[in-house]
N, C-alpha and C positions, 0 to 999 in steps of 0.2 A: 521201359525202354530209351531209348535217345535218339535223337534226330538233328540231323544238320542237313543245309541247305550245302547243295556243288556249287561251285566257284563260278561255275558256266553262268548262275542266273543270279540277278540283283533283287531284292526288294526295295521298291520307294513308295511312301506312302505321305501324306498331305492332310491332316484332319480328318474329316470326312469326305474331303474330296475325292480321293482316288486313292486305290490300294492296290499296285501294279506288281508283278513279277515279270520281268523281263529278261530274256535269251539273249546273250551277248553275243553268241555266234549269228543267231537268224532275225536279229531286228526285230524278233517278234513281243508280243507283252500281251497279257492276261490280264485282266481286272479279276481282284482275290476278293472273297468273300471275309465279312467280318470273323467269321470263324474259323476260318482256312488262316486267313492272316495272323489271329489271335495265337495259334498253334505256333507259325512260323515264329513268331516272338517267343513264345515258349523253346522253341528249339535253339532261337540265337543265345539265348542267355542259358542254354545247357539244363535247362530244366525236364527231367523225366516224362513221358506221355502216357497216359492210360491205353486202353483197349480202343474205346470210342473214339479217341483223337488219332489213332492210328487207322482207323478203318476210313475215318473223314479224308487224311490226307492219301489215302493210299494208289488214286489214280497220278499223284506225284512222284511216289514212290516206284510203281513202275514204270515209270518215264524216267528215274532217273534222276530227277528234279532235285528230290528228298533221299537220304541216304541215312538207312536206318541201324542203330546198332544196339549191344545188351548192356554195353559199358559206357560210361559217361567219355564225351566226345571235344576236342577243340572247339571253340565259339568260333563263329564267322560273322564277329560284332560289324565288322564294316559291310558286311552286306546287305544288311537294312538299314535305313536309314527314312528320316521323318521329318519334314519340312517346318520351319520356323514360323513365313506369314501366315496369315490368314487371308487367302485369295478370296473373291467370288466363284470362281471358276479355277480348273487348272489348266496348267500350262504343259502339255504334252511337249512340243517341243522350240527348244530357241535358235534360230540362224544366227549365228554370228559373220557377219557379212565385212572378214577384216581387212580386205580392201577393195577399194574402186578400180585399182589397176589390173589388167589384165595383158596379155602376152598374144593374144587369138583376135582375130575380126568376126564373130560369128555373126553371120545372117540374122539370127533369130534371138540376138541377146538383148533382154529386158532392162538390163542393169546399166544400160551405158548411158542414161540419164544420171544415175548417180556415179560416175566415173570420175568425176572432177572433186569428191567430198576427199577432205582432209582424215589420213586412216589415224587412229588411237596408238598411242606406242605402248607397249609392252604393261607396263606398270596399268596404266588405265585401263587394258583389258582385264586384267587380273582384279581390278576393284569390282569391274561388272560378274565376274565369273562369281566372286563373293557374294554378291547380292544375289545372283539367281542360284547359289549354294542352299543359303539360309532361305529361300522361298520354297525349297524342296523342288527345282527344276533336277532334272536329273535325266534328259536326254539333251545333246547339242550338236548342231551341222557346222562344221566350219566351211564357208566358203568365199566367194568375192560377186565381182572380180575372177581373179586367178588367188586365191590364197596361197600357194607356194612361191610368189614374188616376195613375202613377208621373210626376211632372214630369221626373224627371232619365234616363226610359228613352233619351231619344236621347244623352245623355252614354254609357249603357252600352251602346247600339249600336255608335256611335263606338269603343270599347273593344273589342265582338268584331271589329268589322270590322278595325282595326290588327292585332289577332291572329290573321287569318286564317279565321274561323271560317265555316262556312257554318249560315246561318241563317235562321229564319222568324219571324214571331209570328203566333199565333192570338187571336183579337179577334171581338168581337159589332160592332165596327165602326162602333159609333155614334159615338164620341167623335172618328173621324178627321173632317178636313176640306181644304181645298187646301192650308191655311196648314203644318195637321201632317203630312200626307204630304210635304211640299216637305220640313220639317224632318226627319222619320225619314231620308228617300229621301238627301238629302245627309250623314245620320249612317252610311248606308251599307247600312242595309235596303232589300233587293228582294225581298224573299217574303214574302207575304201569304195568310192563310187568314181566312176571314170566315164566319161564322156566317151562315144564313139558312133560318130554318124552315116554310117556306110559300110558295104563287104569290101570296095575297094577304096586305092587312094583318091583316083578321083572323085567318087563322091564324097567320101569324108572330107578332104583337103580342100575340095568346093566351098563345101558350107561352113565350115571352120575357120578359112579365110586363111589357111596357112600346111604348107607342106610339113605335115604330121604323124599319117596315118602309121607308115611302118614302126616307127618310134614307140607311138602309143600302142600299137599291140604288142609289141616286144617288153613295154612297161606291164603290160596287164597279163601276158605269161607269168613274169617274174613273179606278180603277186599273187597269181593263182598257186605255183610252186610252192611260197611263203604258206597261203593258206592250207594246202595239202598236207605240209609241214608241221602245221597247226601253231604258227609262228604270229597268223592273221588272224583274227575271229572271221571277217566278214569280207566278202567282195563283191559288187555290184557295177553294173553297167548299164549307164542312159543315152536311151535313143531318142531322136526328136520326128515324129513322123511329118517327114515331108513325102512330095512326087518322089523325087529319086530313090528315097528309103522304101516306099512302100511298092517301088517296082521289082528293087532287088532285096526285099523281106527275106525272101527263103533263103537264099544266098546269107545273108545275115547269121541267120538262125541257123545252118551249118555251123559256121565261124564260132559261135558262141555256144553251139551242145558240144561240137567233138573237139574245139582247141582253148578257149578260154574259160569255159565252165564256171562262169560266177553264180554266186550263191542266188542272187535275184536278177533280176532285166526288167528294166523301165523304160516303157515304149510313154513319151509324153506329144500333147500338141501344142506346136508351138504358135504364141497367140502374135494379132496384128499390132506390138507394140514395141517401143522402143526401135532399134535396129529392124527389126523387122517389118516395119509398116511400109520398107522401099523396096521389102522382095515379097510379100504376101503372095499376090496374084504369080507371081511366076513359080512358088515353090508349093504351095497350100496344095492337099491333095482333096478330090470332090471326095464325100462323104462315102457315096456308095462303092467308089472303088477299093478305099481303105478298109471299109468293112467288110468285105470279099477275102480281101487279104490278112486282115484279121482274124478272121473264123477259120481260114484254112492254117492258119498257126496253131492257132487252141488247139484245132483237130488234131495236128500234126504232133504236139506237145501231148496230146493225152494218149496220143497212139505209143508215141516211143516212151513216156514217163522218167524223165530224166530225173534222176539225183538233183543235178545240177544242170540248168538254172531251177533252183527247185519252187522258184516265183516267177509267174510272169504278168507283170504290172502294166495293163492298158488306160492309163491315164486314171478318168474317171468310168471307164466303158465297161469293158470286159476283165476277169481275174482267172488265170492257170495257176493254181497249186499244188503243190507234190503233199499229201498231207500226212506222206510217212516221215518227211521233212519237219512241216510246221505241225506238230501237234498242239492237239486243244486249238483248234484255229476257231473252233465254232465260239469258242470264247473271245477272241479277238477283233471278229466283225460282227456289229448290233446295227440294226434299222435306224435310219437317221427319223426322226420325229418330227413331229409339228412344234415342239418346245424346242428344238434344236434353231440355232443360226445358219445362214446362208453359208455356201461354200463348204458344209460339212467339217470334217476333223481341222481343215486350214484355219478356220479363227480360233482353234486351239493353242495355236502356232503364234511364236512373239517374233519379228525379224527385226535385227538390231544393224543398222547400217554402218559404214568403217567409221563414219565419227561420231557414235555413238547413239542416234536418233532411231526412238525404236517407232516401227510403221505395222500397220493392220496389215500389208501387204507387199509382196517385192516388185508389184506390177507398181512404182509410184509416179510415174507418169499417170497412170490411169487414177490410180487410189491414192491420192496423194494428202494422206492425213496422217500427222506427227504428233502424236499426244505430247511428247515430253525427249528429252537428252537423259541416259538410265547414268551415265555419268555423273550428273547433277541431282539426280531426283530417284524416287524410292519407287524400288520396282511395282510394289501396291498400289500406289498414287497412279502411274502409267497403266499398268493394268485394268482399273477401274474406269480409268477413261475410254479405255478401249472397249469394256464390257458396255457402258454407258452407249455407245455407238451401236454396237454390237444391237441391244437390246431393245434398242430403239428406230435404228432403222432397217437390220437385214435378220430381222426375228423370221423365220419361215412363217409364223402366224400372222404376219402385216405383209407378206406377199404375194405374188399371184402364185407362188409353189403351194400355199396352204392347200388348196384342192386339186390337186395334181395328185393321181393315181400312183405316181414313181416317184413320189417323194422319200420315201422310205429307203429306195435304190440312190436315188440320185444326190440329195441332201440338200438339195439347191442351186446343182451345179457349181460355176466358177462367175462371180461377179464380172471378172473382168472381161470374161467374152461375152456373159450379155452384154455389157457396154459396147464391146468392139464389135460384136456380129449383129445383135439388135438393136442395138442405140438405146439401148434404157438398161441402168446400170440395176434398176430393181426388178426387170423382165426375167424372161424364161432366157435360160444358159440351151437357145437351141440344138445345139450340137450333142450335147450331153443326152438330151431329153431322146433325140432321135437314135442317138445311139444304142441305147437301152431298150428302146421298142424294137430297132432290130435283134437286138440281145434276147429278149424275150419269144420274138418267132423264132428263132434259131435255137432256143431251148438254154441260152446259155445264163437266165434268170429266170425265177418264180417269179410270176407277177403277184 
């Protein structure tokens, strides 16, 4: 028998660091065993499979990830790629902050300290993309500032697409239009994340610093239509958890559920750094009040069981997932261990600032460690420097977290939050810990 990987999926690998299957539509990914990876390589080379191999990959066949035929089928060589670099640890995602400029004045903006950096030009970003490609990086996020302020963004998207990257854009959505969306989609951009911070214009526009609610709602609706027509792969909405948002969360969920229907909805806590230092006291929400509202939302999602959003993600706290949409999710989430670094999966990310500087974290006014500039240095050198500081200063085995019974769920929380809220960058992320403790009591987690 012959088998072929469905074009909805990609397989990326790098030496012995990782072998991952990525779903283009759900942005989900699973780690593959050596045996399954070896079989997929045979599929890609159009080599016939025996009965034992067919049996091993039968769950993937059942889910439509792998297609079986009795006859020779055209190969999918572009769907399985392996990086050349020998990095000490895999890079799960790279955030390309392609500009520090922005058309909004959001109260929570943590990127404001980088707003004066000079943007790299298109050719310089292409050189950086080439380095990422050779290293086996497969997932990229275009962000800023506001990435749509770049007139050459479509050209950069086209370059990423031709290189086979799985990538998305994070945007406030205001500069989107029918023409701009068509231009970006034609360039290969099929994953969008839009910020929406309220169920009404009063709440959203106040927090975002610009009259924009109605236009953004209209743009999200247009993206929803394109997603339903299979013209784009993925649509997510991001919302900041503030006092005003929490008080109208139920209304916003109704809009999300009945009108906008994104694939995923992310609710995130803004931290008191950057611009938000000036607004934190007025906009931050008391933990007990927020927890009650989030629990109500989870219970409502469980009751309704919507196909979209298929996932509702509450920062590091709680998660609601429709398992019919996110198949094999048990392979996607694995407990943290003492061998990991603080901040969980975030320390497998790389952040590139508008001038090409690499950073260990997006909150550079708190975590101001720049190991180098990727335009002039190799990715291996920069990543090794980051690995050294991670293992030296932020290994969970060296922190207070090592003795915490919640480590497997929390992953060390956020070092920026620990520094800003608790006063100790090596200390406990108290908010993360307390939310998880409350979640255990409400049966949202297994202790």
